[in-house]
C-alpha positions in Angstrom: -0.2 -0.1 -0.2 1.3 3.0 -0.8 -0.7 5.2 1.5 2.1 6.5 4.1 5.6 7.5 3.9 8.5 4.4 4.6 11.1 5.4 6.9 13.1 2.7 5.6 12.9 3.9 1.9 14.0 7.3 2.7 16.9 6.2 4.7 17.7 4.2 1.4 17.5 7.2 -0.7 19.6 8.7 1.8 22.2 6.7 1.7 22.3 6.4 -2.0 22.3 9.9 -2.8 25.1 10.1 -0.4 27.4 7.4 -2.2 26.6 9.1 -5.5 27.8 12.9 -3.9 30.9 10.8 -2.7 31.5 9.5 -5.8 31.9 12.3 -8.2 32.8 15.1 -5.6 35.0 13.1 -3.2 36.1 15.2 -0.4 34.0 17.6 -0.7 31.6 20.2 1.3 28.3 18.9 -0.4 29.5 15.3 0.4 29.9 16.0 4.0 26.5 18.1 4.6 25.0 14.7 2.8 26.8 12.7 5.7 24.7 14.8 8.0 21.5 14.7 6.3 21.9 11.0 6.4 22.1 11.5 10.3 18.9 13.6 10.5 17.2 11.3 8.1 18.1 8.1 10.8 16.9 10.4 13.4 13.5 11.3 11.9 12.8 7.4 11.3 13.5 6.6 14.7 11.3 9.3 16.1 8.5 7.8 14.0 8.0 5.1 15.7 8.1 7.4 19.0 5.5 9.4 17.5 3.2 6.3 17.0 3.7 5.4 20.1 1.5 6.3 23.0 4.0 7.0 26.4 2.0 4.5 28.5 4.2 5.7 31.8 3.4 9.0 31.2 -0.3 8.5 30.2 -0.6 6.3 33.8 1.0 9.2 35.6 -1.7 11.9 34.0 -4.4 9.2 34.9 -3.5 8.8 38.3 -3.1 12.8 39.0 -6.4 13.3 37.6 -8.0 10.7 40.1 -6.5 12.1 42.5 -8.2 15.7 41.6 -11.4 14.0 40.9 -11.7 12.5 45.0 -10.1 15.3 46.4 -13.3 17.5 45.1 -15.6 14.7 45.6 -14.6 14.5 49.1 -15.1 18.4 48.9 -18.4 18.1 48.2 -19.5 15.3 50.3 -18.4 17.6 53.8 -20.5 20.4 52.1 -23.7 20.9 54.8 -26.5 22.0 52.4 -29.1 23.5 54.5 -31.1 25.5 52.4 -33.4 26.7 54.6 -30.9 28.1 56.6 -28.7 29.4 53.9 -28.5 33.1 53.5 -28.8 34.1 49.7 -25.5 35.8 49.7 -23.6 33.4 51.1 -24.9 30.5 48.6 -23.9 33.0 45.5 -20.3 33.1 47.2 -20.2 29.8 47.3 -21.5 29.4 43.9 -18.3 31.5 42.5 -15.9 29.9 44.8 -17.4 26.3 43.3 -17.2 27.9 39.4 -14.0 29.1 40.2 -12.4 26.0 41.5 -13.8 24.1 38.8 -12.5 26.4 36.2 -9.1 25.9 37.6 -9.4 21.9 37.7 -10.4 22.3 34.0 -7.3 23.8 33.3 -5.2 21.5 35.2 -7.0 19.2 33.7 -6.3 20.1 30.1 -2.7 21.2 30.8 -2.2 17.1 32.0 -3.6 15.7 29.6 -1.6 17.7 26.4 1.4 17.0 28.1 2.5 14.0 26.1 1.6 16.3 22.8 3.5 19.0 24.2 6.1 16.9 24.8 6.3 15.8 21.2 5.6 18.8 19.6 8.8 20.2 21.2 10.8 17.6 19.8 10.2 17.6 16.6 9.7 21.6 16.3 13.5 21.0 17.4 14.1 18.4 14.2 12.5 21.0 11.6 14.6 23.4 12.7 17.8 21.4 11.9 16.2 20.5 8.9 15.6 24.4 7.9 19.2 24.8 8.8 20.3 22.3 6.3 18.4 23.3 3.9 20.2 26.7 4.2 23.6 25.2 4.4 22.9 23.6 0.8 21.8 26.5 -0.6 25.1 28.2 0.5 26.9 25.4 -0.9 25.3 26.1 -4.6 25.2 29.9 -4.2 28.7 30.1 -6.0 27.6 28.1 -8.7 26.8 30.2 -11.4 26.3 29.0 -15.1 27.2 32.3 -16.9 30.9 31.6 -15.3 31.7 28.8 -17.6 31.0 30.6 -21.0 34.7 31.4 -22.7 34.5 34.8 -23.0 33.8 35.1 -18.7 36.0 37.6 -16.9 37.1 36.6 -13.4 38.1 39.0 -11.0 41.4 37.7 -8.6 38.2 37.2 -5.7 35.9 35.2 -8.1 35.1 31.7 -7.0 37.4 28.9 -8.4 35.6 27.3 -11.6 36.5 23.7 -11.8 33.6 22.2 -12.8 33.8 20.9 -16.5 29.8 22.1 -17.3 28.4 18.3 -16.6 29.6 18.5 -13.4 28.3 21.4 -12.2 24.9 20.0 -13.8 25.4 17.3 -11.7 26.3 19.4 -8.9 23.0 21.3 -9.2 20.9 18.0 -9.1 22.4 16.5 -6.1 21.2 19.9 -3.9 18.0 19.9 -5.9 17.7 15.9 -4.3 18.4 16.6 -1.5 16.4 19.6 -0.9 13.6 17.5 -1.6 14.6 15.0 0.7 15.0 17.3 3.2 11.0 17.9 2.7 10.1 14.5 2.7 11.8 13.8 5.9 9.7 17.1 7.2 6.5 15.1 6.3 7.7 12.2 7.7 7.4 14.1 11.4 4.0 14.7 10.6 2.8 11.2 9.5 2.0 9.9 12.5 1.5 13.0 15.1 -1.1 15.4 13.9 -0.5 18.5 15.6 -1.6 22.2 14.2 1.8 23.9 15.0 4.3 21.3 13.2 2.0 20.9 10.2 2.4 24.5 10.0 6.4 24.1 10.7 6.0 21.2 7.9 4.4 23.4 5.6 6.6 26.2 6.3 9.8 24.1 5.5 8.3 22.2 2.3 7.7 26.2 0.9 11.5 26.8 2.1 12.8 23.8 0.4 10.4 24.2 -2.7 11.9 27.8 -3.1 15.4 27.0 -3.0 14.9 24.3 -5.8 13.1 26.3 -7.7 16.4 28.3 -8.0 18.5 25.8 -8.7 16.6 24.4 -11.5 16.7 27.9 -13.3 20.9 27.8 -12.7 20.0 24.3 -14.7 17.7 25.6 -17.4 20.7 28.5 -17.7 23.2 25.9 -18.0 21.8 23.6 -20.3 20.8 26.4 -23.0 25.0 27.8 -22.7 25.7 24.0 -23.3 23.4 23.9 -26.1 25.0 27.1 -27.9 27.4 26.6 -30.6 
């Protein structure tokens, strides 16, 4: 069934991409970035299992705390001596107001306990998404100086110009690898929310996908320019 992302397949893709980069650009900065990306992919695969499984210890502790709160509330209610014929209206209203306030605070406490597990998972996922976002910018920095216009025979270089040691074909492959790594980052982000439907993490992954799509679009514009230059007589 092809209805969910398979973490093992993403890991295989990441490993193969790293090998391809190392074989063509050995000991390059991009190969080291690919190695770091492979580590992030492995961490995402482990987190995917962790996000899918309920934290039974935490849920048991939450259930125990809520039970204590319920018992305490029941004990307070049982000690009330309600004699409607002797109670004053002002006292009755004060008691109702105090009870409402207690119920509000009790509801806030219960909500805090119930959402505890989600907040722990959300914090971990958002930290991972931040690392993926940083990785995307690192990849963009590696392709930043790879200007296809500079391979023209009549291109003028200055002493501060980046070294041009790649052939047009190698430059195309380099840019293509950068685009593949950005696409892989986007899929890793989607892996985090596959089993964790949280609004904050969904927004973070959407922003990550928009970032990688925009950066990849820039790279493909360079590839198209390079293709036109190579096709010139």
